[in-house]
C-alpha positions in Angstrom: -3.3 9.3 13.5 -5.4 9.6 10.6 -5.2 7.4 7.8 -7.1 7.4 4.3 -8.1 5.0 1.5 -8.7 5.5 -1.8 -11.9 3.4 -3.2 -14.7 3.6 -5.9 -16.2 2.7 -2.8 -17.5 4.0 0.7 -15.6 1.4 2.7 -16.9 2.0 6.5 -15.6 -1.6 7.5 -12.5 -2.4 5.8 -11.5 -5.7 5.1 -8.4 -7.6 4.2 -9.5 -9.4 0.5 -7.5 -12.3 -1.2 -6.9 -11.4 -4.6 -5.7 -12.8 -8.0 -2.0 -11.4 -7.8 0.2 -10.6 -4.5 0.8 -6.7 -3.2 4.0 -5.1 -2.1 2.9 -6.3 1.8 1.1 -9.5 0.6 -3.0 -9.7 1.6 -4.2 -7.0 3.6 -6.6 -3.6 3.8 -3.9 -0.6 2.5 -3.8 3.3 3.9 -1.7 6.1 3.2 -1.4 9.5 5.8 -0.9 11.1 2.5 -4.3 12.0 1.4 -3.7 13.0 -2.0 -2.3 9.7 -2.6 -5.8 8.4 -1.7 -7.6 10.6 -3.8 -5.4 9.5 -6.8 -6.1 5.6 -5.9 -9.7 6.6 -5.7 -10.2 7.7 -9.6 -7.6 5.5 -10.9 -10.1 3.7 -12.4 -13.5 5.2 -12.1 -14.5 9.0 -12.9 -15.6 9.3 -9.3 -14.5 7.3 -6.0 -14.1 7.8 -2.4 -11.2 8.9 0.2 -12.4 6.7 3.1 -10.8 8.4 6.5 -10.0 6.7 9.3 -8.8 7.5 13.2 -5.7 5.0 13.7 -4.4 3.9 17.3 -1.6 1.4 17.3 -1.7 -1.7 19.4 1.6 -2.4 21.2 0.3 -6.1 21.5 0.4 -6.8 17.5 3.7 -7.6 15.4 4.5 -4.8 13.8 7.0 -4.5 10.5 8.5 -0.8 9.3 10.6 0.1 7.0 11.6 4.0 7.6 12.7 4.3 2.9 13.8 1.4 0.1 16.4 -0.8 1.6 17.8 -4.1 0.3 15.2 -6.1 3.2 12.8 -4.2 1.8 13.2 -5.0 -1.2 13.6 -8.7 -0.5 10.3 -8.6 1.6 8.4 -7.6 -1.3 9.4 -9.6 -3.5 8.9 -12.5 -1.3 5.2 -11.4 -0.8 4.5 -10.9 -4.3 5.6 -14.3 -4.7 2.9 -15.5 -2.8 5.3 -15.8 0.6 2.8 -14.9 3.8 4.5 -13.4 6.6 3.2 -13.1 9.9 2.9 -9.5 11.0 -0.3 -7.9 11.6 1.0 -4.3 10.3 3.7 -3.7 7.8 4.4 0.0 7.1 7.2 1.5 4.6 7.6 2.5 1.3 5.1 1.6 -1.6 6.0 0.2 -5.3 4.0 3.0 -7.5 3.7 2.3 -11.3 7.1 3.5 -11.9 9.2 1.3 -10.0 6.5 -1.6 -10.0 8.2 -2.9 -14.0 11.9 -2.7 -12.4 10.6 -5.0 -9.0 9.0 -7.6 -11.3 11.9 -7.5 -13.4 14.0 -8.2 -10.5 11.4 -11.0 -9.6 11.6 -12.8 -13.3 15.6 -12.6 -13.1 15.8 -10.2 -15.7 18.1 -7.7 -14.4 19.9 -7.6 -11.5 20.1 -6.2 -7.8 22.8 -3.6 -8.6 20.5 -3.2 -11.9 17.2 -2.2 -9.8 18.8 -0.2 -7.6 20.5 2.3 -10.5 17.1 2.1 -12.1 15.0 3.4 -9.1 17.2 5.6 -7.8 15.7 8.8 -9.0 12.0 7.5 -7.8 10.9 8.4 -4.7 7.8 5.8 -3.9 4.6 6.3 -2.1 4.1 5.4 1.3 1.7 2.7 2.6 0.6 1.0 5.6 -1.3 -2.5 5.2 -3.4 -4.2 8.1 -3.2 -7.9 7.8 -5.3 -9.5 10.1 -8.6 -8.3 12.2 -6.6 -7.4 15.3 -5.1 -5.4 12.7 -8.3 -4.1 11.2 -9.6 -3.1 14.8 -6.9 -0.3 15.3 -8.7 1.6 12.5 -12.0 3.3 13.4 -13.8 4.6 10.0 -14.6 8.4 10.5 -16.4 9.9 7.1 -15.9 9.6 3.7 -15.3 12.3 1.1 -16.3 12.4 -3.0 -13.7 12.8 -5.5 -13.7 13.5 -9.7 -11.8 12.8 -11.8 -11.1 16.0 -14.0 -8.8 17.2 -16.9 -6.2 18.2 -14.5 -5.6 14.6 -12.7 -6.7 12.6 -15.4 
């Protein structure tokens, strides 16, 4: 399987970085099978970026969690990760909280909206997809195969 990672730099050796905020599936290295999604990420903050390409070979010995679609379990897992609760999975795959859904998740985390209100707000949104790698063993399933330079233009700014 081919995966992509959009970045402002070429990333030959992926890493897991602890940051000042928690992500959907906690700290990890996040990829997508959707090249266009990676292109958008690569030029989100810069005029020039890179789409890094990796061959991904799953390792059945790793602990893996996959969400096929947004569900209550998916929402609860994201809320737990966003409030700083670590998990023990090597790889997590599933829908990504994009910019449209992010605020609804945060409002739910903050208690500003109910679970019912959350589902009503997101029912017409179609989140993008991600696969995240959370351990060194998980990163070992990726092999860098190259990168492509992408530029922001008036059509994708």
